[in-house]
C-alpha angles and dihedrals in degrees: 000000000000094000091066115060136176110249098184141353128237124165112185092200090062095047125109089250092062098038107040135047115256146128094296101127109196091348091085089083095047137318105199093131092052091046094049092048092046091050091052091050090050092048092051086057091049093253139113138187115294116244141177108262093213100047096025088223120142104249101219141016111257100235092191088066091062089055091051091048091055089053091060087074088064105031139332088217090056089052091052092047093050089051090052093252137115134192110252094184139357131207124187134193144163128243123024121338102241136173093284087090091060090059090054096048104040092114096039103089113193147077125310134190115207120198114193120193129203130180120304114352095339113125137140136188127210132168136226132195122198111199149318084173126041112274091006121134134171128197119193118193121176088211095052114015131236128334124191122203124195100185141087119294095254091056092047090049090052089050090052092052092050092044092049091053093045095052093040100248095124089057099038102040104040103122103081143328140209124202120196124188105214129203136173113296135172115285 
């Protein structure tokens, strides 16, 4: 879909955290939750990850995200608080998180964290931003990078469904989901 394009690339499995020994704690096996929370905190400050304009690769590993990931072992709320965020609302469902959510939230501009669970220990967190402009959507995935959509919400939802099938999320994370709308909190 030409109206959704990849802005930059980040693949957590190729990051220093996943490839080299270091003080990562539990983040050595993946830090998607920390990355998604960090991205939301950046977006609320009007920022994003820095990337090389030619290669589209994120230029450095966001160390703060590894700290947030380690906090998930204690409490997701603690992780949000440390990032200066809080959950304004939470929706939960079973099965795969498909485009039906986009129809519900078209008028709810803001940032959303989506946790998708599969069987066993398989889980993954991504983030979405609706707005700030009209018909403007962002999808941040620590396994893929950032996508920007300039289209209506139905079109963006259709893109998400296709994307989720292409990258295997619909098959892997089909047990349950949790969607949190996040806003600025007190760090």
